[in-house]
C-alpha positions as CSV (number, residue, x, y, z in Angstrom):
1,X,106.4,61.2,108.8
2,X,105.8,63.3,111.9
3,X,102.5,65.1,111.5
4,X,103.6,67.9,113.9
5,X,106.6,68.5,111.7
6,X,104.3,68.7,108.6
7,X,102.0,71.1,110.4
8,X,104.9,73.3,111.4
9,X,106.0,73.2,107.7
10,X,102.5,74.3,106.7
11,X,102.7,77.3,109.1
12,X,106.2,78.2,107.8
13,X,104.8,78.1,104.2
14,X,101.9,80.3,105.3
15,X,104.2,82.8,106.9
16,X,106.5,82.9,103.8
17,X,103.6,83.2,101.4
18,X,101.9,86.0,103.2
19,X,105.0,88.0,104.0
20,X,107.2,87.6,100.9
21,X,105.7,90.4,98.9
22,X,104.6,92.6,101.7
23,X,107.1,95.2,103.0
24,X,107.4,93.4,106.3
25,X,110.3,90.9,105.7
26,X,109.6,87.2,105.0
27,X,113.1,86.3,106.1
28,X,112.6,88.0,109.4
29,X,109.2,86.4,110.0
30,X,110.6,82.9,109.1
31,X,113.6,83.3,111.4
32,X,111.3,84.3,114.3
33,X,108.6,81.6,113.5
34,X,111.2,78.9,113.0
35,X,112.8,79.8,116.3
36,X,109.5,79.7,118.2
37,X,108.6,76.3,116.6
38,X,112.1,74.9,117.0
39,X,111.7,73.9,113.4
40,X,114.4,71.6,111.9
41,X,118.1,72.0,112.5
42,X,119.7,75.4,111.7
43,X,121.5,74.2,108.5
44,X,118.4,72.4,107.2
45,X,116.1,75.2,108.1
46,X,118.2,77.7,106.2
47,X,117.8,75.6,103.0
48,X,114.1,75.1,103.7
49,X,113.4,78.8,104.1
50,X,115.0,79.6,100.8
51,X,113.5,76.7,99.0
52,X,109.9,77.5,99.9
53,X,110.4,81.0,98.3
54,X,110.1,79.1,95.0
55,X,106.4,78.6,95.9
56,X,106.0,82.3,96.3
57,X,107.8,83.0,93.1
58,X,105.6,80.6,91.2
59,X,102.5,82.5,92.5
60,X,103.9,85.7,90.9
61,X,104.4,83.8,87.6
62,X,100.9,82.4,87.7
63,X,99.3,85.8,88.6
64,X,101.2,87.7,85.9
65,X,101.5,84.9,83.3
66,X,99.8,86.9,80.6
67,X,102.1,89.9,81.2
68,X,105.2,87.7,81.4
69,X,104.2,85.9,78.2
70,X,103.8,89.2,76.3
71,X,107.2,90.4,77.7
72,X,109.0,87.3,76.3
73,X,107.1,87.5,73.0
74,X,108.2,91.1,72.5
75,X,111.8,90.7,73.5
76,X,112.9,90.2,69.9
77,X,112.2,93.8,69.0
78,X,112.7,97.2,70.6
79,X,109.9,98.3,72.9
80,X,108.5,98.3,76.4
81,X,108.6,94.5,76.7
82,X,112.3,94.2,75.9
83,X,113.0,97.2,78.1
84,X,111.2,95.6,81.1
85,X,113.1,92.3,80.7
86,X,116.4,94.1,80.5
87,X,115.4,96.2,83.5
88,X,114.7,93.1,85.6
89,X,118.1,91.5,84.6
90,X,120.0,94.7,85.4
91,X,118.2,95.2,88.7
92,X,118.9,91.5,89.7
93,X,122.7,91.7,89.2
94,X,123.7,93.9,92.2
95,X,122.0,91.7,94.9
96,X,123.2,88.6,93.1
97,X,126.9,89.7,93.3
98,X,126.7,91.0,96.9
99,X,124.7,87.9,98.0
100,X,127.3,85.6,96.6
101,X,130.1,87.5,98.3
102,X,128.6,88.2,101.7
103,X,125.5,86.0,102.3
104,X,127.2,83.4,104.5
105,X,128.8,86.0,106.7
106,X,125.5,87.9,107.0
107,X,123.7,84.6,108.0
108,X,126.4,83.9,110.6
109,X,126.2,87.4,112.2
110,X,122.7,88.7,111.6
111,X,120.3,85.8,111.3
112,X,119.0,86.0,114.9
113,X,115.8,87.3,116.4
114,X,117.3,90.4,118.0
115,X,119.0,91.7,114.9
116,X,115.8,91.0,112.9
117,X,113.7,92.9,115.4
118,X,115.9,96.0,115.2
119,X,115.8,95.8,111.4
120,X,112.0,95.6,111.7
121,X,111.9,98.9,113.7
122,X,114.3,100.8,111.5
123,X,112.5,99.7,108.3
124,X,109.2,100.8,109.8
125,X,110.6,104.2,110.5
126,X,111.9,104.5,107.0
127,X,108.5,103.6,105.5
128,X,106.9,106.3,107.7
129,X,109.4,108.8,106.4
130,X,108.8,107.7,102.8
131,X,105.0,108.2,103.2
132,X,105.3,111.5,105.0
133,X,107.4,113.1,102.2
134,X,105.8,114.4,99.1
135,X,105.7,111.6,96.5
136,X,106.2,112.9,93.0
137,X,105.5,110.2,90.4
138,X,107.6,110.2,87.3
139,X,107.1,106.5,86.4
140,X,103.5,105.5,86.3
141,X,103.7,101.9,85.1
142,X,106.5,99.2,85.0
143,X,106.5,99.7,81.2
144,X,107.7,103.3,81.7
145,X,110.7,102.3,83.9
146,X,114.1,103.2,82.5
147,X,117.1,101.0,82.7
148,X,118.8,103.5,84.9
149,X,115.9,103.5,87.4
150,X,115.8,99.7,87.3
151,X,119.5,99.6,88.3
152,X,118.7,102.0,91.2
153,X,115.9,99.8,92.4
154,X,118.3,96.8,92.1
155,X,120.8,98.6,94.4
156,X,117.9,99.2,96.9
157,X,117.3,95.5,96.8
158,X,120.8,94.9,98.2
159,X,119.6,96.3,101.5
160,X,117.4,93.2,101.8
161,X,120.5,91.1,102.4
162,X,120.1,92.3,106.0
163,X,117.4,90.0,107.5
164,X,114.4,91.9,108.7
165,X,114.8,94.6,106.1
166,X,112.4,93.1,103.6
167,X,113.2,92.6,99.9
168,X,109.8,93.9,98.9
169,X,110.1,96.8,101.3
170,X,113.5,97.8,100.0
171,X,112.4,97.6,96.4
172,X,108.9,99.1,96.8
173,X,109.9,102.0,99.1
174,X,113.1,102.5,97.3
175,X,111.2,102.7,94.0
176,X,108.8,105.3,95.5
177,X,111.8,107.4,96.5
178,X,113.0,107.2,92.9
179,X,109.6,108.4,91.6
180,X,107.8,105.2,90.8
181,X,104.1,105.1,91.5
182,X,102.9,102.7,94.2
183,X,101.6,100.2,91.6
184,X,104.7,100.4,89.4
185,X,107.1,100.0,92.4
186,X,105.0,97.0,93.7
187,X,104.7,95.2,90.4
188,X,108.4,95.7,89.6
189,X,109.2,94.3,93.0
190,X,107.0,91.3,92.1
191,X,108.8,90.7,88.8
192,X,112.3,91.3,90.3
193,X,111.5,88.6,92.8
194,X,111.3,86.0,90.1
195,X,115.0,85.8,89.3
196,X,116.1,86.8,92.8
197,X,114.1,84.1,94.6
198,X,114.6,81.5,91.9
199,X,118.4,81.9,91.8
200,X,118.7,82.0,95.6
201,X,116.6,78.8,96.0
202,X,118.4,76.8,93.3
203,X,121.8,77.9,94.5
204,X,121.0,77.0,98.1
205,X,119.6,73.6,97.2
206,X,122.7,72.7,95.1
207,X,125.2,74.0,97.6
208,X,123.6,72.5,100.7
209,X,122.1,69.3,99.3
210,X,124.3,67.2,101.6
211,X,122.2,68.3,104.7
212,X,119.0,66.9,103.2
213,X,117.5,63.4,103.6
214,X,114.7,61.6,101.8
215,X,112.1,62.2,104.6
216,X,112.7,66.0,104.0
217,X,110.9,65.8,100.6
218,X,107.4,65.8,102.3
219,X,108.3,68.6,104.6
220,X,109.7,70.7,101.8
221,X,106.7,69.9,99.6
222,X,104.1,71.0,102.2
223,X,106.0,74.3,102.7
224,X,106.3,74.9,99.0
225,X,102.5,74.4,98.3
226,X,101.5,76.4,101.3
227,X,103.8,79.2,100.3
228,X,102.3,79.2,96.7
229,X,98.7,79.4,97.9
230,X,99.2,82.1,100.5
231,X,101.5,84.2,98.3
232,X,98.9,84.1,95.5
233,X,96.3,85.4,98.0
234,X,98.7,88.1,99.3
235,X,99.7,89.3,95.8
236,X,96.1,90.0,94.9
237,X,95.2,91.5,98.2
238,X,98.2,93.9,98.1
239,X,97.4,95.2,94.6
240,X,93.9,96.0,95.7
241,X,95.1,97.5,99.0
242,X,97.6,100.0,97.5
243,X,94.9,101.3,95.1
244,X,93.3,103.1,98.1
245,X,95.9,103.0,100.9
246,X,99.4,103.9,101.8
247,X,102.1,101.6,103.4
248,X,101.8,103.3,106.8
249,X,99.9,100.3,108.3
250,X,102.9,98.1,107.5
251,X,105.3,100.6,109.0
252,X,103.4,100.5,112.4
253,X,103.1,96.7,112.2
254,X,106.9,96.4,111.7
255,X,107.6,98.8,114.6
256,X,105.1,97.1,117.0
257,X,106.3,93.6,116.1
258,X,110.0,94.6,116.5
259,X,109.3,96.2,119.9
260,X,107.3,93.1,121.1
261,X,110.2,90.8,120.2
262,X,112.7,93.0,122.0
263,X,110.4,93.2,125.0
264,X,109.9,89.5,125.2
265,X,113.7,89.0,124.9
266,X,114.6,91.7,127.5
267,X,112.1,90.4,130.1
268,X,112.8,86.7,129.4
269,X,109.2,86.0,128.4
270,X,110.3,84.1,125.3
271,X,113.5,82.1,125.1
272,X,114.8,83.5,121.8
273,X,117.8,81.6,120.5
274,X,119.8,84.9,119.9
């Protein structure tokens, strides 16, 4: 097996793990990184990028295993546990439906570095706007989230179908607009990622299994493990970060990163495959 290809898979997993739960778009970073590395064929890379999200999802399950366990134990009777589980299911449905209907068309039109960089910049500006406005908290923890608010967050998640928008960014910042505290919005985004990433990964593997070969197992495995490790680190770091900081730094990162990609494309410094 090509060691360079395995090393590139390690890098892709690192990028996925670090960026999946930050409001900076894992899909956008994977598109740009994969393009720079010339990693796999387009069809195979699309499956790979979705598959390694399972590693990031597993990191959430492991970090919040106690909370998830209590939630399932309490689902048989009315209370915050059942409410949270129902909220996650309800929030998952809109993106699942729209993703099924439009994901292939979106991939064909918008999965390119230039579209991603523009989404980076726009998303950064929205985060700056969200942080500048007065943030009135009406939902302090995920256990306080109503089903109506959960549906609204789920509708916000639909924006993440546009590559470069960021699933985490759409749900966290959208949640803050709806009155969720930073921690509640962030943790609900984590939990909502479990069915969203899981369903997308399994569906993609089943639908596109014909493009995979036996040697791909090692490449996918390296990316999966790398994604899990770095997502676990990122989750803990983000929870500590938001206790004393805003999301402004991520907004400026998005804007700067998007402008750099556009500049390198405009001046021909990087041969982006747009």
